[in-house]
N, C-alpha and C positions, 0 to 999 in steps of 0.2 A: 408783816401782815397787818393791814389796816382796814378800817371800814366796819360796817355793821353786819357783814355777811357771816354766816356760821362756818365753823371749821369742823369737818367730819374726819375723824381718825379711823382708818380702816384696819380691821384685824385680818390676819392671813386667811382665815377660812372664808371671808367675804370674797377675796380675790380668787381663791380656789373654787368657789362656788360659781362666780360670775366674773370673768376677767374684765368685762365691759363696765363693771360697777364703778371704775375710775371716772367714767363720763356720765354717771347717772344722777349727779347731785346738782344739776342745773347751774345756777350762778354762784353757788357756794364753793368754798375752798376744801381741798382734800389734803390730809396729812398722812404720810406713810412712816411709821417707826422703823428704825434700823433692824429690829428683831424680825419684822415682817419680811424684809428683803432676805434675811438669813434663812428664814423658814421657806420662802419661795425657792431658794437655791437648793435646799434639802429635798424639796418635792419634785424637782424638775425631771428626774430620771424615772423612766417607766412608761408603760403603754396604757395606763389607766386614765379615766376621764379627769381625775384630780391632777395627775402629772401633766396632761395636755393643757389644762387650764392654767397651771402654774407657769408653764413655758409661755403661754399666750400673754399672761399678765406681765411677765418679764419683758416680752417683746414690746408691749404697749409702753412700758416705762422707758425702755431704751429709745423708742421712736420719739417720745416726748423730750428726752434729754438731748437727742441728736438735733431735733428741731430747735431747741433753745440753748444750744451750746455756746452761743455768743453772748448769753446773758448770765448774770450771777444767779446760781441756783438758790442762794439765800433769799432772793426776791420772788422765787416761785416760778413755775413753768405754766404757761397757758394750756389749759386742758382742751386742746383743739380736738374737734370731732373726727375720729378716724373714719376712713371710707368704709361703707358697708354696714355701719351701725345706725339704726333708726332711733333717734332720740327725740323725746318730747321736751323741747326747751325753747326759750325765747332767744333774743339776740345776744345777751351777755353770757360769758362763760367764767367758770371759776379758775383757780390756780392750784397747782400741785406743789406741796412742800414736803421736804424730807427731814428726818431727824439727822443732825450732823454727826452725832456720836451716840454710842450706847450709854444709857444713864446708870447702868449697874453692871457688875461682873457677869461673866457667862455662866456662872454656877447657879444663878437665880433662874427660877422657872420662867419660860418664855412669856406666859400670860402676865406674870408680875412685872417683867421688863416692859411689856407693851403698856400696862397700866401706869407704871412709873413715868414713861415717856409722855403719856396723855396728861398726867397730873402736872408734870413740868411745863407742858404746853399751855395748860390752863392758867398756871401761875404767871407765866410770861405774858399772857394776853388776857388779863382779867376783864377787859372791855368786850371780849368776843364770847359768843356761845360756843363751847367746845363739846362735841358729841362723839362718843365712841360707838362705832358700828361693828357689831360682832354677832355671829350666829351661835356663839358659845354662851349658854344660859348662865353657867357658873361665873364666867368673866363679867357678864352683865350684873350679877349679884355683887361681885367684888367691887365693881365700879360704883354701884349705888352706895355701898357702904362707905366708899371714899369720897362721896359727894360729886361723882362724875355722872353726867347724864349718859345713859347707854341705851341703844336701840338695836332691834333686829334688822337685818337687811331684808326689805320687803318689796323691792322693785319688781321681783318676778312673781309676786302673789297674784293669783288669778282673780280672786275676789276676797272681800273683807270678811265674810262670814260663810263658812262651809254650808250652813243651812240654806243659803240662797242659791246653791248650785242647781243648775237646770236638771230636772229629773227625767225628761223625755216623754212624759205622759201627763195628761190633764183630764179631770172629770168635767163633763159637760153638765149644764143645769138641766133639770127635768123639763123645762119649757123651751128647750133648745129649738125645736121645730117651730114652735109658736113665734119665737123671736126671728126666725128666718122663713117667713111665708113664701118668699120668692126663691124657691129652690129648683134648680135644673138638675135632673138625674138622667143617667143613661147607662146602658150596659154594653161593654166592649170586651170581646175575648173572654167571656165568662166572668168578668169582674164588674162590680157596680160602682159608679162614680157619682159624686154630688158636687155641684158648684153653688156656693152660698156667698152672699154679700157679708163682708167682715164688719163687725161692730168694733167700737173703740176699745172695749175691754177684752177683745180676743187677740192677745199678743202672742200668736202662735209662731212656731219655728218650722222650717222644712222637716218633713218626716217625723214630726211630733205625733204621738199616738193619743187619740181622743176616745173616751168611752162614755157611754150613756147608761147609767145603772137603772135598775128597776125591771119591770115586767118585759118591756120592749128593749132589752139590753142590746147595745150596739157598740162595736169597736171599729174605729176608722183611723186612717193615717192621713196627715196633711201631705198632699202630693205636690201642690204648687201654690205659690202665694203671689198676689199682687197687692197694691196699696188698698184696693177696694174689695177684692174677692179672694176666695180660697177654694181650691179643688181638693176634695176628700175622696178616698177610696176605701171600700169595705175591706177589712182584713180577713185573711184565711183563718179558719178555726182549727188550729193545730192540736187542740185537745181531742178532736174527733179522730177516730181510728183511720178514716180515709185520708187524713192530712198529716199523719205521723211522719216525722223526719228521721229516717234510718232507725225506725222502730221506737223513737222517742216522741212522746206527746207532751203538750204543755199542761202543767198541773195548776197553773194560776194565770191571772190576766197578764202580769208582767212577763212571764215566760212566753206567752203567746205573742206579745209585742216583740220580744227579742227574736223569736224564730222567724217572724215575718221580715224583720230587718236583716237577719243573717241570710235568708234565702233570696233576697231581692238583688238581682244582678246590677241594678242601677245604683245601689248603695255601696260605695267603695270603702268606707271607714265606719266601723261600729265600735262603740265603747259600752261595756257592761259593768256597772258598779253594783256591788251587793255583798252582804255578809257571807261568811262561810256556810255552805250548804244550800245556797239559793239556786244552784244549777248552772252557773256561768260557764264552767269548763265543759260540762256535759252537753249543753246546748250548742256551744261553739264547735265542738268536735263532731256532733251528730250532723249539723248543717254542713260542715266541711266535708265529711265523708259522703254525704248525699250528693254534693256538687262535684266532688272529685271522682267518685266511683260510678255513680249512676248517670248524672247529667254531663260529666266530663267537661265541666265549665272551667275548671282549674287543673293544672298538671299534678300538683301534690300539695299536701299540707305541710307547712313549716311551723314548728312550735319552738318558742324560746321564752326565757324568763330571766329576770334579774337574779343573779346568784348571791343573795344575801342570806347568811345563816341566821336562824332564829336563836340557836344556842351557841355553844362553842364550835369553832371551826374544826373539821376533822382532818385538816392537812391536805396535801396534794393528792389528787385522784389519778389513778393509772388509766392508760388506754387512749383511744382516739377521742376526737372532739365529742362525738355522740356518746361514747362510753363515759366520758367525764361528766357530761350533762345528765346522764340517766338518773343518778341519785336525787337530782333536783326535780325530776319529772314524775314524782309520785302521783300527782294529780292526773297526769296523762295516762299512766298505766292503770290507775284505779278506774278511770272512766272507760278505758278501752275494754276492760273486763265486762262492763255492762253492755257496750256497743258491739263487741265481737263475741256474741253468745248465740249462735244459730240454734233454732228450735230442734233441728234434727242433725244427724251426722255424727253424734257422739264425740269422743275426744279427738278422733281424726278430723272431723269437720271443724271443731274449734281450733285445732292447730293450723289447719289450712287457712281458716279465716284470719287468724292472728298473723300468719306469714304474709298474707295478701295485704292486710292493712299496714303492717310494718314497712312494706315496700313503698307505700304511698305517703307515709308520715315521716318527716325528717326532723331531728332535734338539732338545733343550732345554738351556739353561744352568742350572747350579745357582744362579747369582746371582739368578734371577727366580722361585725356587720358593716363597718366602714368600707366604703368603696364598692359595696355589692349592689346589684340591681336585681330585683325579683320580678320575673316575667310570668304572668298567668299563674301566680301562686296564691294560696290561701294561708295567710300569715297570722298566727295566733301569738300574741304577746301576753303571757301570764304574769301575775304579780306586778302589773304595770304601776301600781301605787308607789313602788320603790324607785321609779325612774325620775330623774330631774327633768324639767322642761327641755333642757338642751339635749339630753339623751333621747327623749321622746321625739324631738325634731329629727335627730340623726336616724332613728329607726323608720319613721313614717316617710321620710324622703328617700328611702330605699325602694319604694314601690314603683315598679315599671308598669307598662300597659297590661291591663287585664288582671291586676293583682288586687286582692281585698285584704284589708288589715282589720283584725279584731283585737281590741285591748280589753283585758279582764283585770279586775282588781277590787280590793277592799281597803278603803283608806283608813279603816280602824286598825289595820295591821301593817303600818309603815315601819320598816326595819332599818331604813337608811338614815344615818346621822344628818341632822340639820334640815330634814324634810318634815313638813307638817301637812295637815289636811288641805290647807289653802295654797301651799307651794308645790305640792306633788305634780309630777308631769302628767299624771292621769287627770287630775282636776283641771290642769291647764288645757289639756286637749279637749275635754268635755266643753269647757267654756268657749274656747276659740273655734271649735267646729260646729257649734249648735246652729249657726245660721247658714251653713253650707248645704246646698240641696242634695249632695251625694254622701251625706253622713247621717248617722242616727245614733241616739243614745237612749239607754233604758237603765233605770235604777231598779234592781230586783230587791224586793222587800221580804218576801216570805221564804223561810227555810223549808226545804223539802227532803231533808235527809231522813230524819226519824223523829219520833216524839221525844226520845231521849236527848238528841242534839238540840231540838227546839227548846226544851225545858232548860237545858244547860246554858244556852245562849241568853235566855231571859233572866235566869236567877244567879248564875255564877259571876 
């Protein structure tokens, strides 16, 4: 290994998180300790996302070895770009190096073996910058103690600071109409539209919700954008009884924005971010029932979520796929009690309503989503903050014609190891879809459960 290029030593969890990480270090070199190969071999069996990634990483390594088998492995293998991977890089590429032997016996903890290999690499190449890349915080601490530079793998980070994430709504200045004297307005099919000339400071996105506070309060949504103009449409007021959705009305401005996006057939993908109790699941279910049962826009509601336990795992669950998923769907059953509560008919009426709704709501596991295509379905993905960007892509690409996908989540409640607010699949989806004209995002801020829940959220 010669030259001034850096050497990045990869931990196993980096390859299991993103197999293409091998090719993400531009012109710099990559080093794989022997312990990493052993751990990849241990992880290859199974149907989980981690096992699939382990197998893919092994295939990439094998392809590189096959392509360079006429060369001495000690001189490194050229990290040629595999087909189908979009990389941001210039002309030069780095080389891949392997540790030729394990530096310690097999009784030592794997993390310590990897660290020992990196220390040995640094001592052999004092003229090169050697960096350990791992998603394991404790290993990064150990590396720092031993004088090794250690970094998290951040190639899949959607943005540098979560506070910069697109919220889906903006407050307009009080003098908005004075700033736009040349406004064209018209009414079509009972809706009011405005066309305004865009100013430089109005960096709006498609379907972004705009509100004008004060006495003449106004709520609009960006319908279409050009470089010089914007078409806005007045939103329906879902807080009014005449515009309630399946008996549910908006209790605050953000909930009204969310219901408008959920009920719009032109919006195929909706993301709702918010703390517990802001109404994400209730709004999504109410809009789904209204469009499945009343408008018959979709055939049925499909609800799924990432099955990550908050506490200790309770072991294998009996029954069919739907029965296994039922314990994870407490949010669904709790909200259905609110939505399936007819004003008359007594217990018989409630039971009939429950049976009718149950026939149109299907619970599905994420584990069996690969290869499926959903036609004219209303798909709700709950607890989406626990999905990786790759899992999010796997789910969203299941959508067939006429399907709408709603992703719900709270990034303050991430339970998946190695995921953070900035690398969550939900954050990734919000950032990547914000400029698409058939998607909408709303960040819900106000809790609407009870005064007890609000006080607990603020003080505990």
